[in-house]
C-alpha positions as CSV (number, residue, x, y, z in Angstrom):
1,X,35.8,4.1,9.2
2,X,39.4,3.2,8.3
3,X,40.2,2.8,12.0
4,X,37.2,0.5,12.5
5,X,38.4,-1.9,9.7
6,X,42.0,-1.9,11.0
7,X,41.0,-2.4,14.6
8,X,38.7,-5.4,13.9
9,X,41.3,-7.0,11.7
10,X,44.0,-6.9,14.4
11,X,41.6,-8.2,17.1
12,X,40.8,-11.1,14.8
13,X,44.4,-11.9,14.0
14,X,45.4,-11.9,17.6
15,X,42.6,-14.4,18.5
16,X,44.3,-17.0,16.4
17,X,41.3,-19.3,16.2
18,X,39.7,-18.6,12.9
19,X,41.2,-19.0,9.4
20,X,41.0,-15.5,8.1
21,X,43.4,-15.2,5.2
22,X,45.9,-16.7,2.8
23,X,49.5,-15.8,2.2
24,X,50.8,-17.0,-1.2
25,X,54.5,-17.8,-1.7
26,X,56.3,-17.2,-5.0
27,X,59.3,-19.5,-4.6
28,X,61.1,-18.6,-7.8
29,X,60.9,-16.3,-10.9
30,X,60.5,-16.4,-13.8
31,X,57.9,-19.2,-14.3
32,X,58.8,-21.5,-17.2
33,X,55.3,-22.6,-18.0
34,X,54.3,-19.7,-20.3
35,X,50.6,-20.1,-19.7
36,X,48.8,-17.7,-22.0
37,X,46.5,-16.5,-19.2
38,X,49.4,-15.4,-17.0
39,X,51.1,-12.1,-17.8
40,X,54.7,-13.1,-17.1
41,X,56.2,-10.6,-19.5
42,X,54.7,-7.8,-17.4
43,X,56.0,-9.3,-14.2
44,X,59.5,-9.9,-15.6
45,X,59.6,-6.3,-16.7
46,X,58.7,-5.0,-13.3
47,X,60.6,-7.4,-11.0
48,X,64.3,-6.8,-10.5
49,X,64.8,-8.6,-7.1
50,X,66.2,-11.9,-6.1
51,X,65.0,-14.7,-8.4
52,X,65.0,-17.6,-5.8
53,X,63.5,-17.6,-2.3
54,X,66.0,-19.1,0.0
55,X,64.9,-21.7,2.6
56,X,66.7,-19.6,5.2
57,X,64.5,-16.5,4.4
58,X,61.4,-18.6,4.3
59,X,62.0,-19.9,7.8
60,X,62.3,-16.3,9.0
61,X,59.1,-15.1,7.4
62,X,56.9,-18.1,8.3
63,X,57.6,-17.3,12.0
64,X,56.0,-13.8,11.5
65,X,52.8,-15.0,9.9
66,X,49.9,-15.8,12.3
67,X,48.9,-19.4,12.4
68,X,45.3,-18.6,11.3
69,X,46.7,-17.4,7.9
70,X,46.8,-20.3,5.4
71,X,50.1,-20.6,3.5
72,X,49.6,-21.1,-0.2
73,X,52.3,-22.3,-2.6
74,X,51.6,-20.7,-5.9
75,X,51.9,-16.9,-6.1
76,X,53.2,-15.7,-9.5
77,X,54.9,-18.9,-10.6
78,X,55.0,-22.7,-10.4
79,X,56.2,-23.4,-6.8
80,X,58.2,-26.6,-7.5
81,X,60.7,-24.9,-9.8
82,X,62.5,-24.0,-6.5
83,X,64.4,-27.1,-5.4
84,X,63.6,-26.2,-1.7
85,X,59.9,-26.0,-2.2
86,X,59.2,-29.4,-0.6
87,X,61.2,-28.4,2.5
88,X,59.3,-25.1,2.7
89,X,56.0,-27.0,2.6
90,X,57.1,-29.3,5.3
91,X,58.2,-26.4,7.4
92,X,55.0,-24.5,6.9
93,X,52.9,-27.5,7.8
94,X,54.4,-27.5,11.3
95,X,52.4,-24.4,12.2
96,X,50.0,-23.5,9.4
97,X,47.3,-24.9,7.2
98,X,48.9,-25.4,3.7
99,X,47.5,-25.1,0.2
100,X,49.3,-26.0,-3.1
101,X,48.4,-24.9,-6.6
102,X,50.7,-26.5,-9.0
103,X,51.3,-27.9,-12.5
104,X,53.9,-30.3,-11.0
105,X,56.6,-29.0,-13.3
106,X,59.8,-29.4,-11.4
107,X,58.5,-32.1,-9.1
108,X,60.1,-35.5,-8.6
109,X,58.9,-38.8,-7.3
110,X,61.0,-38.2,-4.2
111,X,59.1,-34.9,-3.6
112,X,55.8,-36.7,-3.7
113,X,56.9,-39.1,-1.1
114,X,58.1,-36.3,1.2
115,X,54.7,-34.6,1.3
116,X,52.2,-37.5,0.9
117,X,51.3,-37.6,4.6
118,X,50.5,-33.9,4.8
119,X,46.8,-33.1,5.3
120,X,46.5,-30.4,2.6
121,X,43.5,-28.2,2.8
122,X,43.8,-27.7,-0.9
123,X,46.0,-29.5,-3.5
124,X,45.0,-28.3,-6.9
125,X,46.8,-29.8,-9.9
126,X,46.6,-27.8,-13.1
127,X,47.1,-30.2,-16.0
128,X,48.2,-29.3,-19.6
129,X,45.6,-28.6,-22.3
130,X,45.9,-27.6,-25.9
131,X,45.0,-24.0,-25.5
132,X,46.2,-22.2,-22.3
133,X,48.9,-24.4,-20.8
134,X,50.8,-26.5,-23.3
135,X,53.6,-28.8,-22.2
136,X,55.8,-31.3,-23.9
137,X,55.2,-34.1,-21.4
138,X,57.9,-36.7,-20.6
139,X,57.8,-40.1,-19.0
140,X,59.2,-38.7,-15.8
141,X,56.4,-36.0,-15.7
142,X,53.7,-38.6,-16.3
143,X,55.1,-40.7,-13.5
144,X,54.9,-37.8,-11.1
145,X,51.3,-37.0,-12.1
146,X,50.4,-40.7,-11.5
147,X,52.1,-40.7,-8.1
148,X,50.4,-37.5,-7.0
149,X,47.0,-38.9,-7.9
150,X,47.8,-42.1,-6.0
151,X,49.4,-40.5,-2.9
152,X,47.6,-37.2,-2.2
153,X,44.1,-38.1,-0.9
154,X,42.2,-34.8,-1.5
155,X,44.0,-33.9,-4.8
156,X,41.8,-32.1,-7.3
157,X,42.7,-31.6,-11.0
158,X,41.7,-29.0,-13.5
159,X,42.4,-28.0,-17.1
160,X,42.0,-24.3,-17.9
161,X,40.5,-25.2,-21.3
162,X,37.6,-26.9,-19.4
163,X,37.2,-23.9,-17.0
164,X,37.1,-21.0,-19.5
165,X,34.3,-19.2,-17.7
166,X,36.3,-19.0,-14.5
167,X,39.4,-17.5,-16.2
168,X,40.2,-13.8,-15.5
169,X,41.8,-11.0,-17.4
170,X,44.3,-10.4,-14.6
171,X,42.9,-7.0,-14.0
172,X,43.0,-6.1,-17.7
173,X,46.4,-7.5,-18.5
174,X,45.3,-10.4,-20.7
175,X,44.2,-8.7,-24.0
176,X,42.1,-11.6,-25.4
177,X,40.0,-11.8,-22.2
178,X,36.9,-9.6,-21.8
179,X,37.6,-6.6,-19.6
180,X,35.5,-5.5,-16.7
181,X,34.9,-2.4,-14.7
182,X,33.3,-2.5,-11.2
183,X,31.7,0.5,-9.7
184,X,30.7,1.5,-6.2
185,X,32.3,0.5,-2.9
186,X,33.9,-2.9,-3.5
187,X,35.9,-5.6,-1.9
188,X,37.4,-8.9,-3.0
189,X,35.0,-11.9,-3.1
190,X,38.0,-14.4,-3.0
191,X,39.2,-12.9,0.3
192,X,38.7,-14.6,3.6
193,X,38.2,-11.3,5.3
194,X,35.8,-9.3,3.2
195,X,36.8,-5.8,4.5
196,X,40.6,-6.3,4.5
197,X,43.0,-7.0,1.6
198,X,44.8,-9.9,3.3
199,X,45.1,-12.5,0.6
200,X,48.5,-11.5,-0.4
201,X,51.5,-12.7,-2.5
202,X,55.1,-12.7,-1.5
203,X,57.9,-12.4,-4.1
204,X,61.3,-14.3,-3.7
205,X,62.9,-11.2,-2.1
206,X,60.1,-11.2,0.5
207,X,58.4,-8.1,-0.9
208,X,54.6,-8.5,-0.3
209,X,52.1,-7.5,-2.9
210,X,48.4,-6.7,-2.3
211,X,47.1,-9.7,-4.4
212,X,47.7,-12.2,-7.2
213,X,46.5,-9.8,-9.8
214,X,49.3,-7.2,-9.3
215,X,51.7,-8.5,-12.0
216,X,52.9,-4.9,-12.5
217,X,54.0,-4.8,-8.9
218,X,52.3,-1.5,-8.3
219,X,50.9,-2.3,-4.8
220,X,53.8,-3.4,-2.6
221,X,52.7,-3.2,1.0
222,X,55.9,-4.1,2.7
223,X,58.8,-6.6,3.0
224,X,58.4,-9.3,5.5
225,X,62.1,-9.5,6.3
226,X,61.9,-5.9,7.5
227,X,58.5,-5.6,9.2
228,X,56.0,-7.6,11.1
229,X,53.0,-9.2,9.4
230,X,50.4,-6.8,10.9
231,X,52.4,-3.8,9.7
232,X,51.5,-4.8,6.1
233,X,48.0,-3.6,6.7
234,X,49.0,-0.2,8.1
235,X,51.2,0.7,5.1
236,X,50.4,3.8,3.0
237,X,49.8,1.6,-0.1
238,X,47.3,-0.6,1.7
239,X,45.5,2.4,3.2
240,X,45.3,4.1,-0.2
241,X,43.7,1.0,-1.8
242,X,41.3,0.6,1.2
243,X,40.2,4.2,0.9
244,X,39.7,3.8,-2.9
245,X,37.5,0.8,-2.3
246,X,35.1,2.8,-0.2
247,X,34.5,5.3,-3.0
248,X,32.0,5.1,-5.9
249,X,34.4,5.4,-8.8
250,X,38.1,6.1,-7.9
251,X,40.3,4.1,-10.2
252,X,42.5,1.4,-8.7
253,X,43.4,-2.2,-9.5
254,X,40.2,-3.9,-8.1
255,X,37.9,-2.0,-10.5
256,X,39.3,-4.1,-13.3
257,X,39.1,-7.4,-11.5
258,X,36.5,-10.1,-11.9
259,X,36.8,-11.0,-8.2
260,X,35.6,-7.5,-7.1
261,X,32.2,-7.4,-5.5
262,X,30.0,-4.9,-3.7
263,X,31.4,-4.0,-0.3
264,X,29.3,-4.7,2.9
265,X,29.6,-1.3,4.6
266,X,28.4,-2.9,7.8
267,X,31.8,-4.4,8.2
268,X,30.5,-7.8,9.1
269,X,32.7,-10.9,8.7
270,X,31.8,-13.6,6.2
271,X,31.3,-16.8,8.2
272,X,34.4,-19.0,8.3
273,X,34.9,-22.5,9.6
274,X,36.6,-22.6,13.0
275,X,40.2,-23.5,12.5
276,X,42.3,-25.8,14.7
277,X,45.7,-27.0,13.4
278,X,46.0,-30.7,13.8
């Protein structure tokens, strides 16, 4: 069964015509925002690698990622706190579909001008609220927000206080959020490829984590400076999680995650739009 999943995945990757995953980039750690629904203390305790992703290393890893994998700028921190984030976005847009999830902390008006003509698949702007993300706003910040709203055509905004029902416990790490426990064979409902864990997060040192819930860094599936992208999904850690997901009760990170859903044991793909990079 494991070979069947793996084989179908690699066949689909090599076709290069269908958007089948997302690869999130953590450009810098730690994050300065201190959102109460983000377990940064757990991450800071666990992560001892390089704090800033260099543009040089980003250019190396982007060449390894298949073009039908969307590049997301978010990961475990605000992407624009890295001064080279805009250059990374421009570089990624040459070959990949790009998504941005940001609070705009660290952005400048010049940054907005450099990316305004990019056709983002997603540009989600998280705005401050009085509960989960508080920020002492400045005139410069307000100008950046106004510029983003004027220049990015498909920009969407959200405030976490207005979306409380969609907030998660980060697999049990946020103590004030209700905990969950999922039973049976499960997979991730936020994944592009239901039977493969390929919505991953990269740290500034290019270590790749299974997903955006792994703030304890317990599921590293490889380092993209050292291996090829496809090898992430033949790692021992990935196989261990995949095997656990096929069981009824074995404990692993996804059991505690709100995004976990019953697995389709027929190994059919969820329909996706055909992807053609413009």
